[in-house]
N, C-alpha and C positions, 0 to 999 in steps of 0.2 A: 389431261392427264400430270398423275404426282411425276418428280422427279425421278426416283428410286423406284424400285420392284418391288408389289405388296406383298406379304412372307405369309404364306398360309400355313397352316400347322393342326395335325387331328391327331384326337387323345383319344385312344379305346375303344376307334371303330373305324371302319374304313369310308373316307371319301369320295364318292363316286363324282364322275367327272361334271354332270349336270348341277352337283350344290356347289364344285367347286368353281364353278364359272360363276355360277348366283353371289358368292362371295366376292369373289373378283371385281362383278362389277359395282356390286355395293360397295366396295372398298373405293372403288376409281370414282363414284360419283361423288363421294367425300369431299374434294378436290372442288364442286363446285359450292361449296359452302365455305371453303377453308383454301386459298392459294398458297398458305406458307408451308402446308403437310412434306416431310423430309421422309418420313417413314411410317408404314406401316404397318402392323403386323395383326392377323388373326389368328386366333385360338379354340376353334371349335372339339369341344369336349364330351362325351357320352359316358354318364356312368348307371348303374341298375340305380333300381329305389329298393324294392322287397326281393321281388323274384327276377329271377335274368331274363322274363319277358318283357317287364317293365322298365324303361330307359328316361331318362332325363337329361335333354341338351342344356349346357350353358354353351355361348362364346362370348371370349373376351374379345376387348379390342385396346393394342394399344396403339395411341397416334401419336408420331413425334414431331413438333413443328419447332421451330426457335426458342431456346430459355425454358422449354413447356414437354413436360409428357402427359397425353392424358387416356386416362386407362377408364373405360368401361366396362364393366363385369356387371353384371343384371343375374338376378336368380333363374336358376334353373327352369326349365319349358319342358312343357310333355313331347314337342315336337320339334324339331332340327328347325323347318321351317319358321315356326313363331320365336325361336331362340334365335335366328336370325334375325328377321326383320327387327323384334323389339332390340334387339342390341345393338344395330344400324339407327335406327329412331333417337335412341339416346344418343349413339355418338354425331349425328346431324345436333339434334338442340345444344349439347356440350359445344361444338365447334364453334355455330350459332354466337351462342353467348363469351365463347374465346373473342372473336371476331368483334364484336359490341366494348366486348371490356378494353378491348388494345387502342381502338378509334377513338374511346372516350380518354383514356389515356394520355394519346399522341394531341387527339385537340385537347387537352388542358393545359398540356407542355408546349405547345406553339408558340413561338413570342408574339406576342401582339402585330400587326402590321404598320409597318415604317410608313412616314412619309413626309412633305416638307411643305415649310409655313410660304404660302402662295400671298398671302394679303397679313397686315396686322396693325393692331391702332393703339398703341401704347395707351393714351390719353383715353380711350371710349372702354379698354380692358377685355379686347376681343381680336378676333382674328382668324382666318380659313386655311385650311391644310388642304394641300393637293396629294389627293389618293395617286397609289400605282396605276389605277384605273383611269386618272385624268378624271376626278369628281373633284367636288368642293365641298368639304365636310367643317361646320361653325366651330371653333370653343371657344370658351372664357377665359377668363384668366386663373379665376379659380380652380380651373380643372386641369391646369399645367402642376405637376408633382415636384414638391419642394421648393415651392413659388418661386421659379425659375421665370415666369414670364416675363418679365422688366430685360432677362439678356436675350432672348430670342428675337431673332432679324431675318429679313427674307431668306428664304432658302437653307433656314437648320431643319435637319434632320431629327424627327421626334419620332416614337412609338404612341401609337394610340388604342382605346378600346373605343368601338363607335357604337352606340345606340339611336333610338329612333326620338327626337323631342317633339316640343307643340308645332314649332316648324319646319321640318324634317329633320335631317340627320344631322347627328352632334356627336363631338368628339368629348371622354370624358381619358382621366388617369393618362395626359398626355405626360410621356417620358420625355424627357432630352436626352437626344443621342448623339448629335454634332450641333454647334453654334458655329453659324456661316458669320463669318467676318464682315464687321460693317463696313461698307463702302467707304472709302477716303474721302474728305472733303475737296473740291477742287482750291487748287489755289489760283488767287488771283492773280490775271495775266494781265501783266500790263500793257498799253495798246503803243502800237510805233509810231511814233508822233510824226505828223504832218511835213509835207515837205513845205521847204522853206520856214517850220518850226525848229528851233533850235532845242533839242534833247535837254531838259533841265538833270 
């Protein structure tokens, strides 16, 4: 169900209860194609063609979703049933297309996933990342952006693009997010003198 009531408007003729119910069912079904609908206005209009006996029917649908208003306005049909069905078929296609475009936009603008450096071999020029789902992904020094491979340490956070290599998944376009501090070298500890031997 949509969050707001559906508005039904009839112009040029009296809309009987059966037709109103059909329009409501059709409008509510649109939520199956897009969950972002905030308002739906349906205008059913009848006008004479040439004589009083010949009528044409037109159904216009205004669908409000965040930041957009979709307007479906089909050509007039000789029967109200055809006008309703064709208008809502067009509305369903428009909503499906809008959802596809929105998902593509979100996917294209999502930041790459983050991982940490789990293994690194500076002399050999490669290492392994540990992903959020605890997988190990190989990366080469040439895949690290801005030539920052030499600065990477164990635990450094990076973003990456995963691709399938010859030997399995590998990372490219590795961007350094935060370099982990290098472990401090242990200071040499003086051994305690043996008993009976004076300390120097």
